Biopython code that builds the backbone (N, CA, C, O; Angstrom):
import numpy as np
from Bio.PDB.StructureBuilder import StructureBuilder

atoms = [
    (1, "MET", "N", (-151.290, -4.791, -73.516)),
    (1, "MET", "CA", (-151.935, -5.989, -74.012)),
    (1, "MET", "C", (-151.015, -7.185, -73.775)),
    (1, "MET", "O", (-149.830, -7.145, -74.106)),
    (2, "LYS", "N", (-151.567, -8.229, -73.208)),
    (2, "LYS", "CA", (-150.774, -9.419, -72.923)),
    (2, "LYS", "C", (-150.736, -10.310, -74.157)),
    (2, "LYS", "O", (-151.750, -10.522, -74.822)),
    (3, "THR", "N", (-149.569, -10.815, -74.442)),
    (3, "THR", "CA", (-149.422, -11.705, -75.584)),
    (3, "THR", "C", (-149.578, -13.145, -75.148)),
    (3, "THR", "O", (-149.570, -13.455, -73.957)),
    (4, "LEU", "N", (-149.719, -14.014, -76.120)),
    (4, "LEU", "CA", (-149.897, -15.431, -75.821)),
    (4, "LEU", "C", (-148.706, -16.018, -75.068)),
    (4, "LEU", "O", (-148.920, -16.761, -74.110)),
    (5, "PRO", "N", (-147.458, -15.723, -75.453)),
    (5, "PRO", "CA", (-146.343, -16.279, -74.673)),
    (5, "PRO", "C", (-146.333, -15.830, -73.210)),
    (5, "PRO", "O", (-145.907, -16.584, -72.334)),
    (6, "THR", "N", (-146.794, -14.619, -72.945)),
    (6, "THR", "CA", (-146.867, -14.147, -71.562)),
    (6, "THR", "C", (-147.909, -14.927, -70.778)),
    (6, "THR", "O", (-147.672, -15.310, -69.632)),
    (7, "LYS", "N", (-149.068, -15.164, -71.396)),
    (7, "LYS", "CA", (-150.129, -15.918, -70.732)),
    (7, "LYS", "C", (-149.696, -17.364, -70.481)),
    (7, "LYS", "O", (-149.925, -17.912, -69.403)),
    (8, "VAL", "N", (-149.071, -17.971, -71.484)),
    (8, "VAL", "CA", (-148.628, -19.355, -71.338)),
    (8, "VAL", "C", (-147.528, -19.458, -70.279)),
    (8, "VAL", "O", (-147.513, -20.400, -69.487)),
    (9, "GLY", "N", (-146.622, -18.501, -70.266)),
    (9, "GLY", "CA", (-145.555, -18.495, -69.269)),
    (9, "GLY", "C", (-146.087, -18.323, -67.862)),
    (9, "GLY", "O", (-145.617, -18.979, -66.932)),
    (10, "THR", "N", (-147.065, -17.445, -67.699)),
    (10, "THR", "CA", (-147.675, -17.232, -66.396)),
    (10, "THR", "C", (-148.393, -18.487, -65.917)),
    (10, "THR", "O", (-148.244, -18.890, -64.763)),
    (11, "LEU", "N", (-149.169, -19.101, -66.797)),
    (11, "LEU", "CA", (-149.874, -20.328, -66.446)),
    (11, "LEU", "C", (-148.892, -21.445, -66.119)),
    (11, "LEU", "O", (-149.093, -22.192, -65.161)),
    (12, "GLY", "N", (-147.845, -21.560, -66.902)),
    (12, "GLY", "CA", (-146.831, -22.579, -66.630)),
    (12, "GLY", "C", (-146.147, -22.364, -65.292)),
    (12, "GLY", "O", (-145.854, -23.329, -64.588)),
    (13, "GLY", "N", (-145.889, -21.114, -64.930)),
    (13, "GLY", "CA", (-145.287, -20.811, -63.638)),
    (13, "GLY", "C", (-146.194, -21.162, -62.480)),
    (13, "GLY", "O", (-145.746, -21.690, -61.463)),
    (14, "ILE", "N", (-147.465, -20.865, -62.639)),
    (14, "ILE", "CA", (-148.435, -21.190, -61.586)),
    (14, "ILE", "C", (-148.518, -22.701, -61.393)),
    (14, "ILE", "O", (-148.505, -23.192, -60.264)),
    (15, "VAL", "N", (-148.602, -23.429, -62.496)),
    (15, "VAL", "CA", (-148.682, -24.887, -62.411)),
    (15, "VAL", "C", (-147.405, -25.460, -61.806)),
    (15, "VAL", "O", (-147.463, -26.359, -60.967)),
    (16, "ALA", "N", (-146.241, -24.937, -62.233)),
    (16, "ALA", "CA", (-144.966, -25.443, -61.721)),
    (16, "ALA", "C", (-144.811, -25.171, -60.227)),
    (16, "ALA", "O", (-144.179, -25.956, -59.520)),
    (17, "CYS", "N", (-145.372, -24.087, -59.747)),
    (17, "CYS", "CA", (-145.257, -23.767, -58.317)),
    (17, "CYS", "C", (-146.244, -24.557, -57.456)),
    (17, "CYS", "O", (-145.921, -24.917, -56.324)),
    (18, "THR", "N", (-147.425, -24.826, -57.971)),
    (18, "THR", "CA", (-148.441, -25.495, -57.161)),
    (18, "THR", "C", (-148.394, -27.011, -57.272)),
    (18, "THR", "O", (-148.826, -27.706, -56.353)),
    (19, "PHE", "N", (-147.882, -27.536, -58.373)),
    (19, "PHE", "CA", (-147.890, -28.986, -58.574)),
    (19, "PHE", "C", (-147.131, -29.749, -57.493)),
    (19, "PHE", "O", (-147.623, -30.784, -57.042)),
    (20, "PRO", "N", (-145.962, -29.294, -57.055)),
    (20, "PRO", "CA", (-145.263, -30.062, -56.009)),
    (20, "PRO", "C", (-145.991, -30.086, -54.664)),
    (20, "PRO", "O", (-145.720, -30.959, -53.840)),
    (21, "HIS", "N", (-146.896, -29.162, -54.431)),
    (21, "HIS", "CA", (-147.600, -29.091, -53.153)),
    (21, "HIS", "C", (-148.870, -29.946, -53.123)),
    (21, "HIS", "O", (-149.504, -30.089, -52.077)),
    (22, "ILE", "N", (-149.231, -30.505, -54.261)),
    (22, "ILE", "CA", (-150.416, -31.356, -54.322)),
    (22, "ILE", "C", (-149.976, -32.784, -54.054)),
    (22, "ILE", "O", (-149.099, -33.313, -54.738)),
    (23, "GLY", "N", (-150.584, -33.397, -53.064)),
    (23, "GLY", "CA", (-150.232, -34.764, -52.716)),
    (23, "GLY", "C", (-150.855, -35.773, -53.661)),
    (23, "GLY", "O", (-151.807, -35.471, -54.380)),
    (24, "ARG", "N", (-150.310, -36.955, -53.646)),
    (24, "ARG", "CA", (-150.826, -38.008, -54.519)),
    (24, "ARG", "C", (-152.247, -38.391, -54.143)),
    (24, "ARG", "O", (-153.061, -38.703, -55.012)),
    (25, "GLN", "N", (-152.543, -38.368, -52.858)),
    (25, "GLN", "CA", (-153.894, -38.734, -52.401)),
    (25, "GLN", "C", (-154.934, -37.750, -52.937)),
    (25, "GLN", "O", (-155.999, -38.156, -53.403)),
    (26, "GLU", "N", (-154.623, -36.467, -52.870)),
    (26, "GLU", "CA", (-155.569, -35.460, -53.362)),
    (26, "GLU", "C", (-155.742, -35.555, -54.869)),
    (26, "GLU", "O", (-156.847, -35.407, -55.389)),
    (27, "LEU", "N", (-154.632, -35.806, -55.567)),
    (27, "LEU", "CA", (-154.700, -35.925, -57.022)),
    (27, "LEU", "C", (-155.513, -37.151, -57.427)),
    (27, "LEU", "O", (-156.332, -37.080, -58.343)),
    (28, "LEU", "N", (-155.291, -38.260, -56.754)),
    (28, "LEU", "CA", (-156.043, -39.476, -57.038)),
    (28, "LEU", "C", (-157.528, -39.302, -56.726)),
    (28, "LEU", "O", (-158.383, -39.725, -57.503)),
    (29, "ALA", "N", (-157.829, -38.682, -55.594)),
    (29, "ALA", "CA", (-159.233, -38.449, -55.223)),
    (29, "ALA", "C", (-159.908, -37.527, -56.233)),
    (29, "ALA", "O", (-161.068, -37.741, -56.586)),
    (30, "THR", "N", (-159.204, -36.519, -56.694)),
    (30, "THR", "CA", (-159.757, -35.592, -57.681)),
    (30, "THR", "C", (-160.042, -36.305, -58.995)),
    (30, "THR", "O", (-161.089, -36.085, -59.605)),
    (31, "CYS", "N", (-159.126, -37.152, -59.436)),
    (31, "CYS", "CA", (-159.330, -37.897, -60.686)),
    (31, "CYS", "C", (-160.512, -38.847, -60.575)),
    (31, "CYS", "O", (-161.331, -38.942, -61.489)),
    (32, "ILE", "N", (-160.598, -39.544, -59.460)),
    (32, "ILE", "CA", (-161.708, -40.487, -59.268)),
    (32, "ILE", "C", (-163.041, -39.748, -59.234)),
    (32, "ILE", "O", (-164.010, -40.192, -59.849)),
    (33, "LEU", "N", (-163.096, -38.639, -58.529)),
    (33, "LEU", "CA", (-164.346, -37.876, -58.464)),
    (33, "LEU", "C", (-164.720, -37.275, -59.813)),
    (33, "LEU", "O", (-165.903, -37.191, -60.143)),
    (34, "ALA", "N", (-163.730, -36.856, -60.596)),
    (34, "ALA", "CA", (-164.014, -36.310, -61.927)),
    (34, "ALA", "C", (-164.586, -37.390, -62.841)),
    (34, "ALA", "O", (-165.543, -37.145, -63.576)),
    (35, "ILE", "N", (-164.002, -38.578, -62.793)),
    (35, "ILE", "CA", (-164.511, -39.686, -63.613)),
    (35, "ILE", "C", (-165.908, -40.086, -63.163)),
    (35, "ILE", "O", (-166.788, -40.308, -63.995)),
    (36, "LEU", "N", (-166.115, -40.178, -61.874)),
    (36, "LEU", "CA", (-167.431, -40.532, -61.343)),
    (36, "LEU", "C", (-168.484, -39.496, -61.733)),
    (36, "LEU", "O", (-169.601, -39.854, -62.107)),
    (37, "GLY", "N", (-168.135, -38.235, -61.646)),
    (37, "GLY", "CA", (-169.067, -37.177, -62.040)),
    (37, "GLY", "C", (-169.419, -37.233, -63.513)),
    (37, "GLY", "O", (-170.572, -37.014, -63.883)),
    (38, "ALA", "N", (-168.438, -37.526, -64.362)),
    (38, "ALA", "CA", (-168.702, -37.622, -65.796)),
    (38, "ALA", "C", (-169.611, -38.803, -66.115)),
    (38, "ALA", "O", (-170.513, -38.690, -66.945)),
    (39, "VAL", "N", (-169.374, -39.931, -65.458)),
    (39, "VAL", "CA", (-170.209, -41.120, -65.685)),
    (39, "VAL", "C", (-171.640, -40.873, -65.219)),
    (39, "VAL", "O", (-172.590, -41.223, -65.920)),
    (40, "ILE", "N", (-171.797, -40.282, -64.061)),
    (40, "ILE", "CA", (-173.141, -39.999, -63.547)),
    (40, "ILE", "C", (-173.868, -39.003, -64.442)),
    (40, "ILE", "O", (-175.063, -39.156, -64.698)),
    (41, "SER", "N", (-173.168, -38.001, -64.910)),
    (41, "SER", "CA", (-173.774, -37.028, -65.815)),
    (41, "SER", "C", (-174.233, -37.691, -67.110)),
    (41, "SER", "O", (-175.330, -37.415, -67.597)),
    (42, "PHE", "N", (-173.404, -38.554, -67.659)),
    (42, "PHE", "CA", (-173.766, -39.257, -68.893)),
    (42, "PHE", "C", (-174.973, -40.153, -68.687)),
    (42, "PHE", "O", (-175.894, -40.149, -69.503)),
    (43, "LEU", "N", (-174.980, -40.920, -67.605)),
    (43, "LEU", "CA", (-176.105, -41.813, -67.341)),
    (43, "LEU", "C", (-177.399, -41.042, -67.069)),
    (43, "LEU", "O", (-178.480, -41.482, -67.460)),
    (44, "THR", "N", (-177.288, -39.906, -66.406)),
    (44, "THR", "CA", (-178.463, -39.067, -66.163)),
    (44, "THR", "C", (-179.025, -38.541, -67.474)),
    (44, "THR", "O", (-180.242, -38.483, -67.653)),
    (45, "THR", "N", (-178.146, -38.160, -68.386)),
    (45, "THR", "CA", (-178.598, -37.691, -69.697)),
    (45, "THR", "C", (-179.342, -38.792, -70.437)),
    (45, "THR", "O", (-180.402, -38.543, -71.011)),
    (46, "LEU", "N", (-178.802, -40.005, -70.430)),
    (46, "LEU", "CA", (-179.478, -41.122, -71.091)),
    (46, "LEU", "C", (-180.827, -41.418, -70.448)),
    (46, "LEU", "O", (-181.808, -41.654, -71.153)),
    (47, "LEU", "N", (-180.885, -41.409, -69.129)),
    (47, "LEU", "CA", (-182.132, -41.677, -68.423)),
    (47, "LEU", "C", (-183.187, -40.619, -68.733)),
    (47, "LEU", "O", (-184.343, -40.950, -68.996)),
    (48, "LEU", "N", (-182.795, -39.359, -68.702)),
    (48, "LEU", "CA", (-183.763, -38.294, -68.991)),
    (48, "LEU", "C", (-184.240, -38.355, -70.443)),
    (48, "LEU", "O", (-185.408, -38.084, -70.724)),
    (49, "ARG", "N", (-183.349, -38.706, -71.357)),
    (49, "ARG", "CA", (-183.744, -38.834, -72.760)),
    (49, "ARG", "C", (-184.801, -39.923, -72.912)),
    (49, "ARG", "O", (-185.776, -39.746, -73.642)),
    (50, "GLN", "N", (-184.609, -41.059, -72.221)),
    (50, "GLN", "CA", (-185.596, -42.140, -72.280)),
    (50, "GLN", "C", (-186.919, -41.716, -71.642)),
    (50, "GLN", "O", (-187.989, -42.031, -72.162)),
    (51, "ILE", "N", (-186.850, -41.012, -70.532)),
    (51, "ILE", "CA", (-188.081, -40.556, -69.869)),
    (51, "ILE", "C", (-188.865, -39.618, -70.773)),
    (51, "ILE", "O", (-190.087, -39.732, -70.873)),
    (52, "PHE", "N", (-188.175, -38.691, -71.433)),
    (52, "PHE", "CA", (-188.876, -37.760, -72.311)),
    (52, "PHE", "C", (-189.447, -38.458, -73.542)),
    (52, "PHE", "O", (-190.517, -38.084, -74.021)),
    (53, "ARG", "N", (-188.753, -39.457, -74.055)),
    (53, "ARG", "CA", (-189.298, -40.219, -75.185)),
    (53, "ARG", "C", (-190.549, -40.972, -74.758)),
    (53, "ARG", "O", (-191.551, -40.982, -75.473)),
    (54, "TRP", "N", (-190.485, -41.605, -73.582)),
    (54, "TRP", "CA", (-191.634, -42.339, -73.098)),
    (54, "TRP", "C", (-192.811, -41.398, -72.833)),
    (54, "TRP", "O", (-193.953, -41.708, -73.173)),
    (55, "ALA", "N", (-192.521, -40.250, -72.223)),
    (55, "ALA", "CA", (-193.581, -39.296, -71.900)),
    (55, "ALA", "C", (-194.218, -38.729, -73.163)),
    (55, "ALA", "O", (-195.434, -38.547, -73.219)),
    (56, "SER", "N", (-193.400, -38.449, -74.176)),
    (56, "SER", "CA", (-193.979, -37.894, -75.402)),
    (56, "SER", "C", (-194.866, -38.930, -76.107)),
    (56, "SER", "O", (-195.888, -38.562, -76.685)),
    (57, "LYS", "N", (-194.499, -40.201, -76.073)),
    (57, "LYS", "CA", (-195.337, -41.231, -76.658)),
    (57, "LYS", "C", (-196.604, -41.455, -75.848)),
    (57, "LYS", "O", (-197.680, -41.661, -76.410)),
    (58, "PHE", "N", (-196.473, -41.414, -74.531)),
    (58, "PHE", "CA", (-197.601, -41.656, -73.644)),
    (58, "PHE", "C", (-198.654, -40.560, -73.764)),
    (58, "PHE", "O", (-199.847, -40.858, -73.818)),
    (59, "PHE", "N", (-198.234, -39.303, -73.806)),
    (59, "PHE", "CA", (-199.186, -38.195, -73.810)),
    (59, "PHE", "C", (-199.717, -37.861, -75.193)),
    (59, "PHE", "O", (-200.653, -37.069, -75.302)),
    (60, "LYS", "N", (-199.160, -38.430, -76.252)),
    (60, "LYS", "CA", (-199.705, -38.201, -77.600)),
    (60, "LYS", "C", (-200.842, -39.136, -77.919)),
    (60, "LYS", "O", (-201.532, -38.953, -78.922)),
    (61, "LEU", "N", (-201.058, -40.157, -77.067)),
    (61, "LEU", "CA", (-202.169, -41.074, -77.292)),
    (61, "LEU", "C", (-203.428, -40.376, -76.988)),
    (61, "LEU", "O", (-204.504, -40.962, -77.109)),
]
sb = StructureBuilder()
sb.init_structure("model")
sb.init_model(0)
sb.init_chain("A")
sb.init_seg("    ")
for serial, (resi, resn, name, xyz) in enumerate(atoms, 1):
    if name == "N":
        sb.init_residue(resn, " ", resi, " ")
    sb.init_atom(name, np.array(xyz, "f"), 0.0, 1.0, " ", f" {name:<3s}", serial, name[0])
structure = sb.get_structure()
């Protein structure tokens, strides 16, 4: 059975080994795409909520 310190140590080792190989351009592009995806997801949720509210009012008449 793996303990928590073993899991944390393994994850820390993986991050420490891969982090120097990631370039600044890739990291920046990843951050920008993550933010853009979150904003689009949020706006889509708001739009769909409004559409369903409008549709429920329209079809109850």
